Backbone as JSON Lines, residues from 0, in Angstrom:
{"i":0,"aa":"X","n":[179.85,-84.65,34.68],"ca":[178.63,-84.08,33.55],"c":[177.83,-83.48,34.94]}
{"i":1,"aa":"X","n":[177.61,-82.23,34.31],"ca":[176.88,-81.27,35.11],"c":[175.39,-82.0,35.11]}
{"i":2,"aa":"X","n":[174.59,-82.0,36.31],"ca":[173.11,-82.14,35.96],"c":[172.3,-80.89,36.02]}
{"i":3,"aa":"X","n":[171.79,-80.1,34.81],"ca":[171.23,-79.07,34.6],"c":[170.13,-78.71,35.34]}
{"i":4,"aa":"X","n":[169.22,-79.9,35.51],"ca":[167.76,-79.77,36.57],"c":[168.57,-79.51,37.86]}
{"i":5,"aa":"X","n":[169.29,-80.21,38.42],"ca":[169.9,-79.59,39.75],"c":[170.41,-78.47,40.13]}
{"i":6,"aa":"X","n":[171.25,-77.76,39.03],"ca":[171.7,-76.75,38.67],"c":[170.56,-75.78,38.8]}
{"i":7,"aa":"X","n":[169.41,-75.88,37.76],"ca":[168.44,-75.14,37.52],"c":[167.53,-74.71,38.81]}
{"i":8,"aa":"X","n":[167.18,-75.89,39.83],"ca":[166.49,-75.83,40.97],"c":[167.69,-74.9,42.06]}
{"i":9,"aa":"X","n":[169.21,-75.15,41.7],"ca":[169.98,-74.55,42.68],"c":[169.89,-72.78,42.49]}
{"i":10,"aa":"X","n":[169.74,-72.57,41.14],"ca":[169.63,-70.79,40.82],"c":[168.53,-70.53,41.11]}
{"i":11,"aa":"X","n":[167.18,-71.28,41.07],"ca":[166.05,-70.71,41.22],"c":[165.93,-70.32,42.99]}
{"i":12,"aa":"X","n":[166.1,-71.67,43.98],"ca":[166.87,-71.28,45.16],"c":[167.26,-70.07,45.37]}
{"i":13,"aa":"X","n":[168.18,-69.79,44.78],"ca":[169.18,-68.87,45.3],"c":[168.34,-67.47,45.0]}
{"i":14,"aa":"X","n":[167.68,-67.53,43.64],"ca":[167.08,-66.46,43.19],"c":[165.87,-66.06,44.23]}
{"i":15,"aa":"X","n":[165.04,-67.1,44.74],"ca":[164.2,-66.87,45.78],"c":[164.99,-65.97,47.17]}
{"i":16,"aa":"X","n":[166.01,-66.44,47.55],"ca":[166.67,-66.05,48.63],"c":[167.04,-64.66,48.25]}
{"i":17,"aa":"X","n":[167.51,-64.09,47.15],"ca":[168.04,-62.69,46.93],"c":[167.0,-62.03,46.76]}
{"i":18,"aa":"X","n":[165.92,-62.46,46.06],"ca":[164.61,-61.63,46.06],"c":[164.12,-61.2,47.29]}
{"i":19,"aa":"X","n":[164.15,-61.95,48.24],"ca":[163.8,-62.14,49.64],"c":[164.47,-60.62,50.26]}
{"i":20,"aa":"X","n":[166.12,-60.81,50.05],"ca":[166.75,-59.94,50.36],"c":[166.78,-58.76,50.05]}
{"i":21,"aa":"X","n":[166.16,-58.42,48.97],"ca":[165.68,-57.18,48.0],"c":[164.4,-56.65,48.78]}
{"i":22,"aa":"X","n":[163.43,-57.7,49.06],"ca":[162.36,-56.94,49.64],"c":[162.61,-56.73,51.15]}
{"i":23,"aa":"X","n":[163.86,-57.27,52.01],"ca":[164.0,-56.82,53.24],"c":[164.46,-55.3,53.26]}
{"i":24,"aa":"X","n":[165.32,-55.3,52.4],"ca":[166.26,-53.68,52.24],"c":[165.33,-53.06,51.62]}
{"i":25,"aa":"X","n":[164.57,-53.14,50.71],"ca":[163.31,-52.3,50.63],"c":[162.47,-51.81,51.48]}
{"i":26,"aa":"X","n":[162.13,-52.42,52.57],"ca":[161.47,-52.37,53.8],"c":[162.03,-51.68,54.63]}
{"i":27,"aa":"X","n":[163.42,-52.17,54.97],"ca":[164.12,-51.27,55.74],"c":[164.67,-49.66,55.38]}
{"i":28,"aa":"X","n":[164.61,-49.82,53.94],"ca":[164.68,-48.29,53.48],"c":[163.44,-47.51,54.0]}
{"i":29,"aa":"X","n":[162.51,-47.99,53.5],"ca":[160.89,-47.1,53.76],"c":[160.44,-46.8,55.31]}
{"i":30,"aa":"X","n":[161.32,-47.58,56.2],"ca":[161.28,-47.12,57.63],"c":[161.47,-45.72,57.64]}
{"i":31,"aa":"X","n":[160.63,-45.09,58.37],"ca":[160.75,-43.98,59.01],"c":[161.97,-43.32,59.45]}
{"i":32,"aa":"X","n":[162.35,-42.49,59.42],"ca":[164.04,-42.02,59.94],"c":[163.77,-41.74,61.65]}
{"i":33,"aa":"X","n":[164.87,-41.76,62.56],"ca":[164.74,-41.82,63.95],"c":[164.64,-40.42,64.25]}
{"i":34,"aa":"X","n":[164.37,-39.68,65.36],"ca":[163.85,-38.52,65.66],"c":[165.38,-37.87,66.44]}
{"i":35,"aa":"X","n":[166.13,-38.83,66.91],"ca":[167.51,-38.42,67.34],"c":[168.52,-38.11,66.05]}
{"i":36,"aa":"X","n":[169.03,-37.17,66.38],"ca":[170.24,-36.24,64.96],"c":[171.36,-37.91,65.02]}
{"i":37,"aa":"X","n":[171.82,-38.16,66.16],"ca":[172.97,-38.97,66.52],"c":[172.38,-40.7,65.38]}
{"i":38,"aa":"X","n":[171.23,-40.46,65.79],"ca":[170.66,-42.13,65.34],"c":[170.38,-42.04,63.76]}
{"i":39,"aa":"X","n":[169.93,-40.75,63.23],"ca":[169.78,-40.33,62.07],"c":[171.24,-40.6,61.27]}
{"i":40,"aa":"X","n":[172.2,-40.28,61.85],"ca":[173.82,-40.22,61.2],"c":[173.95,-41.29,61.23]}
{"i":41,"aa":"X","n":[173.71,-42.21,62.13],"ca":[174.05,-43.77,61.89],"c":[172.9,-44.36,60.56]}
{"i":42,"aa":"X","n":[171.66,-43.93,60.5],"ca":[171.03,-44.75,59.75],"c":[171.39,-44.19,58.37]}
{"i":43,"aa":"X","n":[172.36,-43.11,58.3],"ca":[172.41,-42.74,56.72],"c":[173.88,-43.32,56.41]}
{"i":44,"aa":"X","n":[174.54,-43.81,57.8],"ca":[175.48,-44.5,57.35],"c":[175.24,-46.12,56.52]}
{"i":45,"aa":"X","n":[174.51,-46.81,57.48],"ca":[173.57,-47.93,57.06],"c":[173.09,-47.9,55.89]}
{"i":46,"aa":"X","n":[172.38,-46.62,55.34],"ca":[171.48,-46.6,54.22],"c":[172.71,-47.11,52.84]}
{"i":47,"aa":"X","n":[173.93,-46.46,53.38],"ca":[175.08,-46.84,52.27],"c":[175.37,-48.0,51.8]}
{"i":48,"aa":"X","n":[175.62,-48.79,53.21],"ca":[175.71,-49.99,53.2],"c":[174.21,-50.99,52.32]}
{"i":49,"aa":"X","n":[173.13,-50.62,53.15],"ca":[172.06,-51.23,52.18],"c":[171.71,-51.18,50.63]}
{"i":50,"aa":"X","n":[172.51,-50.24,50.28],"ca":[172.6,-49.87,48.75],"c":[173.3,-50.68,48.54]}
{"i":51,"aa":"X","n":[174.28,-50.54,48.53],"ca":[175.78,-51.67,48.26],"c":[175.1,-52.52,48.56]}
{"i":52,"aa":"X","n":[174.61,-53.24,49.21],"ca":[174.14,-54.43,49.21],"c":[173.05,-55.07,48.31]}
{"i":53,"aa":"X","n":[172.01,-53.86,48.12],"ca":[171.24,-54.12,46.93],"c":[171.48,-54.36,45.57]}
{"i":54,"aa":"X","n":[172.77,-53.14,45.35],"ca":[173.48,-53.16,44.34],"c":[174.05,-54.77,43.6]}
{"i":55,"aa":"X","n":[174.52,-55.13,44.66],"ca":[174.7,-56.32,44.78],"c":[174.14,-57.42,44.48]}
{"i":56,"aa":"X","n":[173.36,-57.42,45.25],"ca":[171.97,-58.6,44.85],"c":[171.36,-58.31,43.64]}
{"i":57,"aa":"X","n":[171.35,-57.08,43.23],"ca":[170.76,-57.16,41.95],"c":[171.59,-57.78,40.73]}
{"i":58,"aa":"X","n":[172.83,-57.49,41.15],"ca":[173.77,-57.98,39.99],"c":[173.71,-59.32,39.64]}
{"i":59,"aa":"X","n":[173.6,-60.27,41.19],"ca":[173.33,-61.36,41.41],"c":[172.12,-61.96,40.67]}
{"i":60,"aa":"X","n":[171.29,-61.61,40.68],"ca":[169.83,-61.92,40.56],"c":[170.12,-61.61,39.01]}
{"i":61,"aa":"X","n":[170.27,-60.38,38.16],"ca":[170.53,-60.36,36.87],"c":[171.3,-61.74,36.25]}
{"i":62,"aa":"X","n":[172.55,-61.87,37.05],"ca":[173.51,-62.93,36.18],"c":[172.53,-64.43,36.47]}
{"i":63,"aa":"X","n":[171.56,-64.55,37.59],"ca":[170.83,-65.69,37.91],"c":[169.88,-66.1,36.5]}
{"i":64,"aa":"X","n":[169.33,-64.89,36.57],"ca":[168.36,-64.85,35.62],"c":[168.82,-65.15,34.07]}
{"i":65,"aa":"X","n":[169.51,-64.47,33.95],"ca":[170.52,-64.88,32.38],"c":[170.65,-66.51,32.28]}
{"i":66,"aa":"X","n":[171.17,-66.99,33.42],"ca":[171.31,-68.42,33.7],"c":[170.56,-69.26,33.35]}
{"i":67,"aa":"X","n":[169.36,-69.0,34.11],"ca":[168.17,-69.76,34.1],"c":[167.62,-69.94,32.15]}
{"i":68,"aa":"X","n":[167.55,-68.34,31.68],"ca":[167.55,-68.09,30.11],"c":[168.52,-69.58,29.44]}
{"i":69,"aa":"X","n":[169.51,-69.4,30.1],"ca":[170.68,-70.11,28.97],"c":[170.25,-71.55,29.14]}
{"i":70,"aa":"X","n":[169.68,-71.93,30.45],"ca":[169.2,-73.38,30.34],"c":[168.07,-73.68,29.58]}
{"i":71,"aa":"X","n":[167.13,-72.68,29.37],"ca":[165.86,-72.68,29.37],"c":[166.23,-73.07,27.59]}
{"i":72,"aa":"X","n":[167.1,-72.43,27.09],"ca":[167.41,-71.97,25.82],"c":[168.62,-73.08,25.18]}
{"i":73,"aa":"X","n":[168.92,-74.1,26.0],"ca":[169.77,-75.37,26.08],"c":[171.29,-74.74,25.56]}
{"i":74,"aa":"X","n":[171.54,-73.33,26.09],"ca":[172.94,-72.67,25.82],"c":[173.85,-72.65,27.14]}
{"i":75,"aa":"X","n":[173.34,-73.24,28.43],"ca":[173.95,-73.24,29.17],"c":[175.04,-73.86,29.49]}
{"i":76,"aa":"X","n":[175.92,-73.72,30.43],"ca":[177.35,-74.19,30.33],"c":[178.44,-74.11,29.23]}
{"i":77,"aa":"X","n":[178.23,-73.49,28.02],"ca":[178.97,-72.82,27.15],"c":[179.42,-71.55,27.16]}
{"i":78,"aa":"X","n":[180.61,-70.94,26.91],"ca":[181.21,-69.81,27.1],"c":[180.67,-68.6,25.97]}
{"i":79,"aa":"X","n":[180.27,-67.61,26.46],"ca":[179.53,-66.49,25.43],"c":[180.85,-66.39,24.66]}
{"i":80,"aa":"X","n":[182.05,-66.22,24.79],"ca":[182.88,-65.75,23.86],"c":[183.34,-66.75,23.12]}
{"i":81,"aa":"X","n":[183.9,-67.94,23.48],"ca":[184.55,-68.77,22.66],"c":[183.86,-70.03,22.37]}
{"i":82,"aa":"X","n":[182.52,-70.03,23.09],"ca":[181.37,-71.25,22.75],"c":[181.83,-72.55,23.6]}
{"i":83,"aa":"X","n":[183.2,-72.91,23.92],"ca":[183.7,-74.09,24.62],"c":[182.78,-74.26,25.8]}
{"i":84,"aa":"X","n":[182.92,-75.74,26.06],"ca":[182.29,-75.89,27.28],"c":[182.63,-75.25,28.27]}
{"i":85,"aa":"X","n":[182.15,-74.75,29.58],"ca":[182.47,-74.47,30.73],"c":[182.45,-75.45,31.84]}
{"i":86,"aa":"X","n":[183.93,-75.85,32.37],"ca":[184.06,-76.95,32.89],"c":[183.01,-76.9,34.37]}
{"i":87,"aa":"X","n":[182.57,-78.26,34.6],"ca":[181.46,-78.72,35.26],"c":[181.94,-78.2,36.87]}
{"i":88,"aa":"X","n":[183.1,-77.91,37.38],"ca":[183.64,-77.52,38.25],"c":[183.63,-76.24,38.91]}
{"i":89,"aa":"X","n":[183.65,-75.1,37.74],"ca":[183.56,-73.78,37.78],"c":[182.07,-73.23,37.61]}
{"i":90,"aa":"X","n":[181.09,-74.3,37.24],"ca":[179.77,-74.09,37.11],"c":[179.0,-74.72,38.61]}
{"i":91,"aa":"X","n":[179.94,-75.3,39.41],"ca":[179.53,-76.09,40.5],"c":[180.08,-74.49,41.8]}
{"i":92,"aa":"X","n":[180.83,-74.16,41.24],"ca":[181.31,-72.97,42.1],"c":[180.35,-72.15,41.94]}
{"i":93,"aa":"X","n":[180.44,-71.43,40.41],"ca":[179.45,-70.1,39.96],"c":[178.46,-70.82,39.1]}
{"i":94,"aa":"X","n":[177.65,-70.96,39.51],"ca":[176.41,-71.99,38.66],"c":[176.1,-70.53,37.51]}
{"i":95,"aa":"X","n":[176.19,-69.67,38.11],"ca":[175.45,-68.52,37.17],"c":[177.05,-67.85,36.01]}
{"i":96,"aa":"X","n":[178.04,-68.82,35.98],"ca":[179.04,-68.03,34.88],"c":[178.39,-68.43,33.78]}
{"i":97,"aa":"X","n":[179.12,-67.45,32.8],"ca":[178.99,-67.62,31.56],"c":[180.2,-67.29,30.47]}
{"i":98,"aa":"X","n":[181.27,-67.52,31.08],"ca":[182.45,-67.29,30.54],"c":[183.36,-68.49,31.11]}
{"i":99,"aa":"X","n":[184.36,-69.28,30.07],"ca":[185.32,-70.55,30.6],"c":[186.03,-69.42,31.21]}
{"i":100,"aa":"X","n":[187.03,-70.56,32.28],"ca":[188.21,-70.0,32.89],"c":[189.15,-68.87,32.04]}
{"i":101,"aa":"X","n":[189.1,-69.57,30.57],"ca":[190.48,-68.93,29.96],"c":[189.67,-67.56,29.38]}
{"i":102,"aa":"X","n":[188.77,-67.25,28.91],"ca":[187.86,-66.23,28.91],"c":[187.76,-65.15,29.84]}
{"i":103,"aa":"X","n":[187.16,-65.73,31.23],"ca":[187.14,-64.78,31.88],"c":[188.85,-64.13,32.74]}
{"i":104,"aa":"X","n":[189.87,-65.07,32.44],"ca":[190.96,-64.52,32.72],"c":[191.41,-63.44,31.76]}
{"i":105,"aa":"X","n":[191.15,-63.73,30.45],"ca":[191.46,-63.1,29.34],"c":[190.67,-61.33,29.57]}
{"i":106,"aa":"X","n":[189.38,-61.61,30.26],"ca":[189.0,-60.6,30.24],"c":[189.46,-59.7,31.57]}
{"i":107,"aa":"X","n":[189.76,-59.97,32.6],"ca":[190.36,-59.57,33.53],"c":[191.8,-58.95,33.37]}
């Protein structure tokens, strides 16, 4: 049996971690560029990595926020496609999962 209050606490903690990451990424992106051309080239490469990290973080934040909404609406733990219960083991590994294993595999 999944402890939804514990799961909610874990999701909220993860959301705070990710929000902090987004703040750090934004702060890093707002720094003035270096005067040295070679360092500017390295900074541009780093910008691409930071953008990718920011995008991944935003996607995970969206999933977490949706999972928290489903908890509040008593819909958490049920597959959005077939309506079956999502296995507790899946939710332990991926607490923002919104599809059961069968539907997730079918979607791939």
